[in-house]
MDAnalysis code that builds the backbone (N, CA, C; Angstrom):
import MDAnalysis as mda
import numpy as np

u = mda.Universe.empty(414, n_residues=138, atom_resindex=np.repeat(np.arange(138), 3), trajectory=True)
u.add_TopologyAttr("name", ["N", "CA", "C"] * 138)
u.add_TopologyAttr("resid", np.arange(1, 139))
u.add_TopologyAttr("resname", ["MET", "GLN", "PHE", "LYS", "VAL", "ARG", "ASP", "TRP", "MET", "ILE", "ASP", "LEU", "VAL", "VAL", "MET", "VAL", "GLU", "PRO", "ASP", "LEU", "PRO", "VAL", "THR", "GLU", "VAL", "LEU", "ALA", "THR", "MET", "ARG", "ARG", "ARG", "TYR", "ILE", "HIS", "SER", "VAL", "ILE", "VAL", "ASN", "LYS", "SER", "ALA", "GLU", "HIS", "PRO", "GLU", "TYR", "GLY", "ILE", "ILE", "THR", "SER", "THR", "ASP", "ILE", "CYS", "ASP", "LYS", "ILE", "VAL", "ALA", "ALA", "GLY", "ARG", "ASN", "PRO", "ALA", "LYS", "ILE", "LYS", "ALA", "ALA", "GLU", "ILE", "MET", "SER", "SER", "PRO", "ILE", "ILE", "THR", "VAL", "SER", "PRO", "GLU", "MET", "LYS", "ILE", "ASP", "GLU", "CYS", "ALA", "LYS", "LEU", "MET", "SER", "GLU", "LYS", "GLY", "ILE", "HIS", "HIS", "LEU", "PRO", "VAL", "ALA", "ASP", "LYS", "ALA", "GLY", "ASN", "VAL", "ILE", "GLY", "MET", "ILE", "SER", "ALA", "THR", "ASP", "PHE", "LEU", "VAL", "VAL", "ALA", "GLU", "ALA", "MET", "GLY", "ARG", "ASP", "GLY", "ASP", "ARG", "SER", "MET", "SER"])
u.atoms.positions = np.array([
    [-42.844, 66.686, 7.339],
    [-41.691, 66.061, 7.901],
    [-41.478, 64.738, 7.302],
    [-40.247, 64.409, 7.002],
    [-39.963, 63.167, 6.295],
    [-39.410, 62.211, 7.364],
    [-40.145, 61.134, 7.628],
    [-39.740, 60.111, 8.608],
    [-38.960, 59.015, 7.838],
    [-37.851, 58.629, 8.435],
    [-37.053, 57.579, 7.882],
    [-36.894, 56.381, 8.883],
    [-36.487, 55.252, 8.473],
    [-36.279, 54.153, 9.378],
    [-35.376, 54.414, 10.485],
    [-34.263, 55.196, 10.107],
    [-33.257, 55.523, 11.155],
    [-33.863, 56.233, 12.320],
    [-34.982, 56.956, 12.179],
    [-35.507, 57.740, 13.211],
    [-36.321, 56.902, 14.219],
    [-36.704, 55.731, 13.864],
    [-37.569, 54.830, 14.599],
    [-36.934, 53.532, 15.003],
    [-35.938, 53.075, 14.356],
    [-35.304, 51.794, 14.593],
    [-34.654, 51.692, 15.934],
    [-34.627, 50.531, 16.460],
    [-33.880, 50.325, 17.704],
    [-32.425, 49.887, 17.293],
    [-31.509, 50.572, 17.786],
    [-30.131, 50.323, 17.276],
    [-29.332, 49.277, 18.187],
    [-30.059, 48.684, 19.224],
    [-29.511, 47.586, 20.043],
    [-29.905, 46.377, 19.330],
    [-29.086, 45.620, 18.722],
    [-29.371, 44.410, 18.001],
    [-28.868, 43.176, 18.872],
    [-29.747, 42.350, 19.244],
    [-29.414, 41.179, 20.010],
    [-29.094, 40.020, 18.990],
    [-27.803, 39.531, 19.089],
    [-27.438, 38.453, 18.160],
    [-27.199, 37.192, 18.981],
    [-27.454, 36.096, 18.337],
    [-27.165, 34.738, 18.935],
    [-26.326, 33.882, 17.846],
    [-25.718, 32.924, 18.293],
    [-24.957, 32.060, 17.345],
    [-25.786, 31.002, 16.791],
    [-25.595, 30.576, 15.568],
    [-26.354, 29.547, 14.910],
    [-26.452, 28.104, 15.623],
    [-25.364, 27.814, 16.323],
    [-25.364, 26.496, 17.016],
    [-25.930, 26.504, 18.453],
    [-26.451, 27.690, 18.864],
    [-27.030, 27.874, 20.207],
    [-28.325, 27.065, 20.262],
    [-28.565, 26.279, 21.275],
    [-29.830, 25.588, 21.469],
    [-30.944, 26.630, 21.620],
    [-32.106, 26.290, 21.067],
    [-33.274, 27.212, 21.131],
    [-33.653, 27.577, 22.593],
    [-33.435, 26.706, 23.481],
    [-33.734, 26.987, 24.892],
    [-32.974, 28.238, 25.316],
    [-31.731, 28.434, 24.866],
    [-30.932, 29.532, 25.260],
    [-31.342, 30.737, 24.474],
    [-31.823, 30.576, 23.223],
    [-32.359, 31.720, 22.433],
    [-33.586, 32.227, 23.218],
    [-34.488, 31.320, 23.621],
    [-35.672, 31.731, 24.403],
    [-35.335, 32.435, 25.660],
    [-34.424, 31.947, 26.374],
    [-33.908, 32.677, 27.578],
    [-33.458, 34.130, 27.335],
    [-32.693, 34.175, 26.279],
    [-32.221, 35.560, 25.856],
    [-33.378, 36.413, 25.568],
    [-34.338, 36.042, 24.724],
    [-35.467, 36.747, 24.303],
    [-36.324, 37.199, 25.635],
    [-36.570, 36.318, 26.549],
    [-37.321, 36.434, 27.720],
    [-36.631, 37.485, 28.544],
    [-35.245, 37.416, 28.877],
    [-34.512, 38.240, 29.731],
    [-34.483, 39.620, 29.125],
    [-34.370, 39.824, 27.863],
    [-34.355, 41.101, 27.190],
    [-35.630, 41.698, 26.810],
    [-36.777, 40.924, 27.068],
    [-38.130, 41.432, 26.687],
    [-38.162, 41.780, 25.237],
    [-37.684, 40.874, 24.375],
    [-37.743, 41.119, 22.926],
    [-38.449, 39.942, 22.257],
    [-38.859, 40.270, 21.002],
    [-39.586, 39.291, 20.258],
    [-38.883, 38.704, 19.008],
    [-37.563, 39.101, 18.888],
    [-36.772, 38.643, 17.724],
    [-35.356, 38.720, 18.119],
    [-34.545, 37.865, 17.502],
    [-33.008, 37.923, 17.587],
    [-32.513, 37.709, 16.190],
    [-31.338, 38.264, 15.966],
    [-30.598, 37.998, 14.685],
    [-29.670, 36.796, 14.949],
    [-29.678, 35.885, 14.102],
    [-28.651, 34.770, 14.156],
    [-27.423, 35.172, 13.340],
    [-26.333, 35.155, 14.028],
    [-25.092, 35.698, 13.416],
    [-24.573, 34.774, 12.291],
    [-23.790, 35.334, 11.389],
    [-23.199, 34.572, 10.340],
    [-22.200, 33.568, 10.897],
    [-21.801, 32.545, 10.255],
    [-20.771, 31.604, 10.634],
    [-20.287, 30.897, 9.365],
    [-19.224, 30.104, 9.554],
    [-18.684, 29.421, 8.379],
    [-19.728, 28.509, 7.780],
    [-20.543, 27.833, 8.533],
    [-21.584, 27.017, 8.002],
    [-22.904, 27.758, 7.501],
    [-23.052, 28.933, 8.011],
    [-24.201, 29.752, 7.737],
    [-23.704, 31.128, 7.387],
    [-23.311, 31.393, 6.117],
    [-22.654, 32.661, 5.728],
    [-23.642, 33.894, 5.710],
    [-24.907, 33.650, 5.940],
    [-25.832, 34.782, 5.873],
    [-26.518, 34.861, 7.265],
    [-26.913, 36.175, 7.600],
    [-27.672, 36.356, 8.840],
    [-29.014, 35.523, 8.784],
    [-29.465, 35.253, 9.909],
    [-30.915, 34.769, 10.072],
    [-31.623, 35.481, 11.074],
    [-32.843, 35.179, 11.210],
    [-33.706, 35.751, 12.256],
    [-34.611, 34.781, 12.809],
    [-34.799, 34.855, 14.147],
    [-35.836, 33.975, 14.891],
    [-36.698, 35.024, 15.514],
    [-38.034, 34.850, 15.280],
    [-39.029, 35.653, 16.006],
    [-39.947, 34.748, 16.943],
    [-40.768, 35.529, 17.735],
    [-41.642, 34.775, 18.585],
    [-42.641, 33.899, 17.754],
    [-42.967, 34.355, 16.537],
    [-43.851, 33.536, 15.662],
    [-43.154, 32.284, 15.288],
    [-41.831, 32.379, 15.050],
    [-41.079, 31.089, 14.666],
    [-41.131, 30.114, 15.885],
    [-40.998, 30.618, 17.065],
    [-40.989, 29.770, 18.242],
    [-42.381, 29.134, 18.398],
    [-43.509, 29.855, 18.115],
    [-44.765, 29.344, 18.133],
    [-45.013, 28.231, 17.080],
    [-44.683, 28.622, 15.820],
    [-44.914, 27.721, 14.724],
    [-43.989, 26.505, 14.645],
    [-42.684, 26.744, 14.884],
    [-41.657, 25.767, 14.561],
    [-41.272, 24.926, 15.726],
    [-41.635, 25.372, 16.971],
    [-41.327, 24.622, 18.193],
    [-42.605, 24.136, 18.866],
    [-43.433, 25.088, 19.368],
    [-44.538, 24.720, 20.139],
    [-45.617, 23.967, 19.342],
    [-46.030, 24.572, 18.260],
    [-47.089, 23.904, 17.402],
    [-46.613, 22.611, 16.866],
    [-45.367, 22.508, 16.549],
    [-44.721, 21.314, 15.949],
    [-44.375, 20.245, 17.003],
    [-44.558, 20.597, 18.299],
    [-44.247, 19.643, 19.385],
    [-42.811, 19.285, 19.459],
    [-41.875, 20.197, 19.103],
    [-40.426, 19.884, 19.071],
    [-39.827, 20.305, 20.466],
    [-38.769, 19.616, 20.868],
    [-38.063, 19.939, 22.082],
    [-37.010, 21.016, 21.770],
    [-37.203, 22.295, 22.347],
    [-36.305, 23.290, 22.068],
    [-34.864, 23.045, 22.537],
    [-34.764, 22.091, 23.494],
    [-33.329, 21.862, 23.972],
    [-32.505, 21.042, 22.943],
    [-33.251, 20.402, 21.961],
    [-32.598, 19.507, 21.053],
    [-32.519, 20.203, 19.699],
    [-32.980, 21.465, 19.555],
    [-32.909, 22.131, 18.223],
    [-31.970, 23.382, 18.360],
    [-31.194, 23.588, 17.323],
    [-30.329, 24.622, 17.207],
    [-30.914, 25.872, 16.544],
    [-30.439, 26.987, 16.871],
    [-31.029, 28.265, 16.290],
    [-31.083, 28.208, 14.747],
    [-29.980, 27.691, 14.136],
    [-29.973, 27.589, 12.695],
    [-31.097, 26.763, 12.050],
    [-31.639, 25.812, 12.826],
    [-32.628, 24.947, 12.349],
    [-33.952, 25.610, 12.213],
    [-34.200, 26.727, 12.953],
    [-35.506, 27.371, 12.871],
    [-35.430, 28.844, 12.372],
    [-34.303, 29.281, 12.103],
    [-34.131, 30.681, 11.618],
    [-34.608, 30.779, 10.278],
    [-35.022, 32.103, 9.938],
    [-35.393, 32.403, 8.488],
    [-34.136, 33.032, 7.959],
    [-33.696, 32.601, 6.792],
    [-32.473, 33.033, 6.173],
    [-32.612, 32.741, 4.741],
    [-32.081, 33.682, 3.803],
    [-31.547, 34.979, 4.119],
    [-32.602, 35.884, 4.634],
    [-32.235, 36.928, 5.334],
    [-33.146, 37.847, 5.870],
    [-33.454, 38.935, 4.898],
    [-34.635, 39.533, 5.104],
    [-35.030, 40.777, 4.330],
    [-34.551, 41.911, 5.218],
    [-33.851, 42.853, 4.651],
    [-33.377, 44.052, 5.336],
    [-33.853, 45.232, 4.663],
    [-33.813, 46.382, 5.428],
    [-34.018, 47.662, 4.913],
    [-32.909, 48.641, 5.229],
    [-32.858, 49.707, 4.484],
    [-31.849, 50.729, 4.738],
    [-32.343, 51.689, 5.772],
    [-31.444, 52.265, 6.587],
    [-31.873, 53.322, 7.514],
    [-32.348, 54.525, 6.918],
    [-32.072, 54.653, 5.598],
    [-32.631, 55.802, 4.872],
    [-33.964, 55.548, 4.200],
    [-34.468, 54.411, 4.318],
    [-35.762, 54.105, 3.670],
    [-36.911, 54.929, 4.345],
    [-37.881, 55.485, 3.618],
    [-38.984, 56.204, 4.206],
    [-39.763, 55.252, 5.055],
    [-40.206, 55.676, 6.191],
    [-41.058, 54.827, 7.106],
    [-42.263, 54.283, 6.509],
    [-43.011, 54.994, 5.720],
    [-44.200, 54.422, 5.064],
    [-43.871, 53.328, 4.141],
    [-42.778, 53.446, 3.435],
    [-42.254, 52.359, 2.467],
    [-41.904, 51.111, 3.352],
    [-41.313, 51.302, 4.441],
    [-40.972, 50.229, 5.295],
    [-42.196, 49.527, 5.797],
    [-43.230, 50.320, 6.167],
    [-44.509, 49.679, 6.660],
    [-45.157, 48.863, 5.554],
    [-45.085, 49.491, 4.350],
    [-45.755, 48.736, 3.186],
    [-45.042, 47.472, 2.933],
    [-43.700, 47.413, 3.018],
    [-42.888, 46.174, 2.808],
    [-43.235, 45.145, 3.789],
    [-43.362, 45.558, 5.060],
    [-43.746, 44.638, 6.135],
    [-45.085, 44.057, 5.885],
    [-46.021, 44.868, 5.531],
    [-47.356, 44.409, 5.216],
    [-47.366, 43.418, 4.016],
    [-46.732, 43.797, 2.927],
    [-46.637, 42.896, 1.730],
    [-46.011, 41.555, 2.014],
    [-45.003, 41.551, 2.868],
    [-44.277, 40.317, 3.141],
    [-44.818, 39.511, 4.345],
    [-45.841, 40.191, 5.047],
    [-46.453, 39.516, 6.200],
    [-45.429, 39.296, 7.341],
    [-44.558, 40.259, 7.585],
    [-43.501, 40.161, 8.592],
    [-43.702, 41.307, 9.651],
    [-43.206, 41.006, 10.866],
    [-43.379, 41.991, 11.865],
    [-42.091, 42.593, 12.485],
    [-40.978, 42.011, 11.919],
    [-39.605, 42.391, 12.357],
    [-38.701, 42.544, 11.177],
    [-38.066, 43.713, 11.050],
    [-37.171, 43.907, 9.862],
    [-35.816, 44.418, 10.328],
    [-34.810, 43.645, 10.124],
    [-33.472, 44.095, 10.451],
    [-33.111, 45.314, 9.505],
    [-32.343, 46.275, 10.029],
    [-31.857, 47.420, 9.303],
    [-30.332, 47.189, 9.062],
    [-29.984, 47.317, 7.820],
    [-28.622, 47.029, 7.434],
    [-27.936, 48.229, 6.786],
    [-26.603, 48.347, 7.094],
    [-25.823, 49.387, 6.462],
    [-25.453, 49.051, 4.999],
    [-24.786, 49.910, 4.346],
    [-24.439, 49.650, 2.914],
    [-23.614, 48.396, 2.694],
    [-22.896, 47.972, 3.693],
    [-21.986, 46.787, 3.652],
    [-22.796, 45.532, 3.992],
    [-24.093, 45.694, 4.338],
    [-24.888, 44.532, 4.651],
    [-24.851, 44.079, 6.045],
    [-24.197, 44.891, 7.002],
    [-24.108, 44.549, 8.383],
    [-25.466, 45.025, 9.088],
    [-25.980, 44.178, 9.943],
    [-27.186, 44.553, 10.628],
    [-26.842, 45.521, 11.710],
    [-27.506, 46.731, 11.622],
    [-27.198, 47.890, 12.613],
    [-28.417, 48.218, 13.451],
    [-29.472, 47.609, 13.168],
    [-30.699, 48.008, 13.915],
    [-31.852, 47.042, 13.611],
    [-33.003, 47.343, 14.227],
    [-34.145, 46.483, 14.017],
    [-35.376, 47.470, 14.136],
    [-36.362, 47.247, 13.244],
    [-37.619, 47.912, 13.365],
    [-38.695, 46.846, 13.357],
    [-39.706, 46.996, 14.218],
    [-40.762, 46.013, 14.361],
    [-42.146, 46.736, 14.284],
    [-43.118, 45.905, 14.118],
    [-44.485, 46.329, 14.025],
    [-44.898, 47.148, 15.231],
    [-44.409, 46.794, 16.373],
    [-44.773, 47.618, 17.606],
    [-44.143, 49.029, 17.518],
    [-43.076, 49.206, 16.793],
    [-42.465, 50.606, 16.671],
    [-43.480, 51.493, 15.974],
    [-44.288, 50.922, 15.200],
    [-45.243, 51.677, 14.346],
    [-46.343, 52.264, 15.229],
    [-46.510, 51.844, 16.494],
    [-47.467, 52.453, 17.318],
    [-47.028, 53.877, 17.624],
    [-45.711, 54.053, 17.851],
    [-45.085, 55.405, 18.151],
    [-45.131, 56.194, 16.789],
    [-44.887, 55.610, 15.654],
    [-44.939, 56.302, 14.383],
    [-46.250, 56.911, 14.146],
    [-47.339, 55.983, 14.382],
    [-48.688, 56.494, 14.237],
    [-49.047, 57.668, 15.123],
    [-48.544, 57.637, 16.346],
    [-48.843, 58.624, 17.293],
    [-48.225, 59.992, 16.718],
    [-46.982, 59.872, 16.123],
    [-46.296, 61.074, 15.607],
    [-47.099, 61.578, 14.378],
    [-47.602, 60.651, 13.586],
    [-48.356, 61.061, 12.425],
    [-49.603, 61.889, 12.929],
    [-50.231, 61.421, 13.918],
    [-51.373, 62.180, 14.486],
    [-51.040, 63.541, 14.970],
    [-49.957, 63.595, 15.636],
    [-49.477, 64.963, 16.107],
    [-49.068, 65.853, 15.034],
    [-48.554, 65.352, 13.910],
    [-48.061, 66.203, 12.813],
    [-49.284, 66.559, 11.925],
    [-50.433, 66.037, 12.217],
    [-51.648, 66.414, 11.461],
    [-51.558, 66.043, 9.949],
    [-51.718, 67.055, 9.159],
    [-51.899, 66.792, 7.656],
    [-50.475, 66.878, 6.980],
    [-49.460, 66.989, 7.658],
    [-48.096, 67.054, 7.100],
    [-47.819, 65.717, 6.544],
    [-47.090, 65.669, 5.425],
    [-46.874, 64.407, 4.692],
    [-45.774, 63.634, 5.423],
    [-45.826, 62.306, 5.328],
    [-44.809, 61.464, 5.949],
    [-43.700, 61.203, 5.035],
    [-43.881, 61.480, 3.696],
    [-42.777, 61.157, 2.755],
    [-42.248, 62.390, 2.092],
])
C-alpha cells in the first residue's frame, strides 16, 4: 500500500492574521487544542508563516517577552516549508526529521495551504504500518 500525505493530513487549517497579538494566537491554539497555526499572507507579509508551540516556548516564554505586546508576524517562521499532498508519507517523515520540524503545512500546486501534517499524525501512520506488516510504504 502506498501512503501519501493526503491520506494522513488534517484538512482543517487554522489561520491567524500577522498583526494579531500573540495572546490571541495563544487563545486560538488553546481553544482549538492545536500546536500550530498558519499566519496568513498580507500586503506587508506576502508569504505564509507558521507559529508552533515551540515558537511560543522559545520566542516568548524563554525570552521573557510579553505576548500581549508582540504580533504574530514577529515570531512566525517564514517562508514556510510545505509539502505536496501527493508526497509519499515516508519522504515527508524524512523531511521533517532532516529539518528538525514537527509541523508541515500541505500546499496545493498554486501554493495555497490546504492542510497540515504533524509529528503526532505519525503515531497513527506507524500503527497502520504495523497492521500492514511487511507491505511497503512507498
